[in-house]
N, C-alpha and C positions, 0 to 999 in steps of 0.2 A: 313569088312575092314572100310568101311564108319563111322561105329558107332564108333570104337575106335578113329577115328580122332577127333571124335565131342567131347569125354571125353576128350583126351588130351588137346587141346584148351582152354576147359572149363576150367579145372584145370589149365592151363598155364594162362589165364586171370582173373579169381579169386584168385591166387598169388599173382599178382602185384596188384592188385586192394586192397588186404589185406594191402602189403606193402605201398602201397601211404597213404590209410587211416590213417594206424598205424602212418607215419611218421608226416602225419596233425596234426594228435593230440597230439603227441608229442610236434611239434613245438609251436601250440599252448597254451597248458601248460606252456610251457617254456616263454613265451611272456607273460603270465598272472603271471606268478611269479618274472619275470624278470623286468616288466614294471613300477610296480609302485618304485622300488629301484631307477629306471633310472631317473623318473621324482621327486624322491625328491633329487638327485645329482644336477640336471638342475634348481631348483627352487632357484631363487634370494632370498625371503623372509626367508630363512633357513640359508642364508651364515652369517656368521658372519660379522658383522659393525666396522668401523674403526672408533675410538672416535675422533681420531684427526681433527681437521678442518685447513683447509689452510688460508692465509690470504685474498684469492681471494673471497673463500666463506665469510668470515667475512665481508669484503666491501660489497660483494651483499645483504647480511642481512643487514644492514646498509643503504642501498638503496632502499629498498622496501617502499613502499608506504604503510602509516598506516589507515584502514576504520575506522571512527569515527562511534558512533550509529546513526546518522543521514543520514548516506550513502556517507559522502561526505570525500575523501580518504585526506591523510595529509602524508606529506614525514618526515621522522625523520629530529631530528635538525641538523644536517650535511648537511643534500642537502636542508632544508629549507633558513638556512644561506648564502648557496651558492646561490639561487634562489633569494633571499631579496636583495643582493649585487650587481645583474645586473640590468643594466636601460633597460625599455621596450619601 
């Protein structure tokens, strides 16, 4: 009697261990299959660009400092004209 209880518990534990391992392998395989697809969907470098520029972006580009070859930066003409009209 003692021997049959041992085999029943062994089969019971073996069955649930097999089911658990099976689901772990299936889940890992599915994650490996779907993971790269989700990374591509979330990648900002692969999204289409908007070719239109707003006026605020154009103004920001105009006001950026320009660096010369000797390492001294100069502002664009618009910024330098406004700076030359102010008295220090």
